[in-house]
N, C-alpha and C positions, 0 to 999 in steps of 0.2 A: 842304641839306634835300633828301630824295628827292621826286620828283614823286609825287603822289596816284594810287592804284592805280585802274586802270580798274575800272568795276563787278563785272565776272566774278571778278577777282583779290580784290576786296574781299570779296564774298560768300564765296569760296572761304578767305580768311583767317578771317572770321567764323566759318565752319563749322569749320575746324581748330582754333581755339581753344575752341569749345564741345566739341568731341571731347576735348580735353586736359583739360577740366574748368573752364575759365576763362570767366568771363563777360566778352564782348569789349567791350561797351560800356557805360560808366556815364554813361547820359543820364537826364534827368528830365523829366517833363512837368507838374510842378507849378507852374512858372513860366509854363506855357502856350504859349510860343513856341518853345524851344530843339530841338524835336523836328523842326521844320521843315528844320533844316540836313540833316537825312539825305535828304531827297527832293532839296533843292537842290544837295547834293553830287554825287548820283547824276545830276540833270538837267544840270548844268555838265559832267560827264564825257562825257554823251551828246551834248548840244547845243553847248556850247561857247558863245562870246561871240557867234558869228554867229548860233546859234540864239536866244538872248535876244534879241539886236537884232531879229531878224525878229519874234519875239512881241511885243516892245514896239511894233514898227512896224505892228501890226495883224492879224499872223497868228494871235496868241494863242497858247495852250500845248497845241493838239490835234495838232501835228506828230508824226511818227513818233519822233523823238528823245525827246519828252515823255512819250509813251505808254510807250517802253522805259523809260524813268526810272522811271516809274510802276511797271512790272511789276517793276522791280529792287527797289523799294521794298516792294512785295507780297511778293516773295521773301525780302528781308531780314527782314521780320516773322515769316515762316514759320520762320525760323531761331531765334526767340525769342533775340536776342542781348543784352537787357537784364535786369537783376537784377529779382528779384521786387520789385512795389512802385514801379517806375519812374515810372509815370504820376504819383504824387503826389511824386516825389522834387524838391525844390528846390535852388537853387545851393548853399546851405551844404552840404547832404548831398552833391551830387556832388563838392564840392572836397574832401571827406574820402576820396575815392576815390584810386587811384594816379593818378599823372599820364598814364599810358598807357591808363587805363580798364578794366585787367583786374583783376578780383576773383575771388577764388576762388567756384566755384558753390556756393550752398548746397541 
């Protein structure tokens, strides 16, 4: 399995899929918790284990890597990578999507 993409390449891939008329991410917010994975992914790519250990050790999540990850999340949101209605989608709806999460845009 290939290593996860760095945030810049991840955002570029999302943008390229959108330009091709493909909805890049089949996520859903109806279950309330799944959307946090996008910030977590970006934060892990920026801060790594050491950054999370430091945050847990008392430094909190105000460090440069976490601020940068948060900006990446803002940038991701600006790309509108989810299908329409994603905030209300739940597990059964998401599972009907393709395994890669790529759906034709409507």
